[in-house]
Biotite code that builds the C-alpha atoms (Angstrom):
import biotite.structure as struc

atoms = struc.array([
    struc.Atom([103.817, 52.112, 44.684], chain_id="A", res_id=1, res_name="MET", atom_name="CA", element="C"),
    struc.Atom([102.049, 49.001, 43.856], chain_id="A", res_id=2, res_name="GLU", atom_name="CA", element="C"),
    struc.Atom([101.253, 48.280, 47.372], chain_id="A", res_id=3, res_name="TYR", atom_name="CA", element="C"),
    struc.Atom([99.390, 51.387, 47.641], chain_id="A", res_id=4, res_name="LYS", atom_name="CA", element="C"),
    struc.Atom([97.949, 51.966, 44.667], chain_id="A", res_id=5, res_name="SER", atom_name="CA", element="C"),
    struc.Atom([96.339, 48.320, 44.998], chain_id="A", res_id=6, res_name="ASN", atom_name="CA", element="C"),
    struc.Atom([95.017, 50.043, 48.381], chain_id="A", res_id=7, res_name="HIS", atom_name="CA", element="C"),
    struc.Atom([93.788, 52.854, 46.442], chain_id="A", res_id=8, res_name="ASN", atom_name="CA", element="C"),
    struc.Atom([92.097, 50.922, 43.772], chain_id="A", res_id=9, res_name="VAL", atom_name="CA", element="C"),
    struc.Atom([90.030, 48.875, 46.291], chain_id="A", res_id=10, res_name="VAL", atom_name="CA", element="C"),
    struc.Atom([88.986, 51.846, 48.687], chain_id="A", res_id=11, res_name="TYR", atom_name="CA", element="C"),
    struc.Atom([87.970, 54.063, 45.532], chain_id="A", res_id=12, res_name="SER", atom_name="CA", element="C"),
    struc.Atom([85.851, 51.527, 44.730], chain_id="A", res_id=13, res_name="CYS", atom_name="CA", element="C"),
    struc.Atom([84.139, 50.651, 47.867], chain_id="A", res_id=14, res_name="LYS", atom_name="CA", element="C"),
    struc.Atom([84.133, 54.565, 48.115], chain_id="A", res_id=15, res_name="TYR", atom_name="CA", element="C"),
    struc.Atom([81.922, 54.975, 44.811], chain_id="A", res_id=16, res_name="HIS", atom_name="CA", element="C"),
    struc.Atom([79.688, 52.036, 45.363], chain_id="A", res_id=17, res_name="VAL", atom_name="CA", element="C"),
    struc.Atom([78.643, 53.814, 48.768], chain_id="A", res_id=18, res_name="VAL", atom_name="CA", element="C"),
    struc.Atom([78.856, 57.288, 47.413], chain_id="A", res_id=19, res_name="TRP", atom_name="CA", element="C"),
    struc.Atom([77.017, 56.173, 44.689], chain_id="A", res_id=20, res_name="CYS", atom_name="CA", element="C"),
    struc.Atom([73.815, 55.423, 45.815], chain_id="A", res_id=21, res_name="PRO", atom_name="CA", element="C"),
    struc.Atom([73.666, 57.761, 48.415], chain_id="A", res_id=22, res_name="LYS", atom_name="CA", element="C"),
    struc.Atom([74.505, 60.679, 46.262], chain_id="A", res_id=23, res_name="TYR", atom_name="CA", element="C"),
    struc.Atom([71.217, 59.202, 43.852], chain_id="A", res_id=24, res_name="ARG", atom_name="CA", element="C"),
])
């Protein structure tokens, strides 16, 4: 679970950064 959790956090962060400017 730790492995998946870590991967999810990194993916979420990257996705958010890409979506933040695009959505704005």
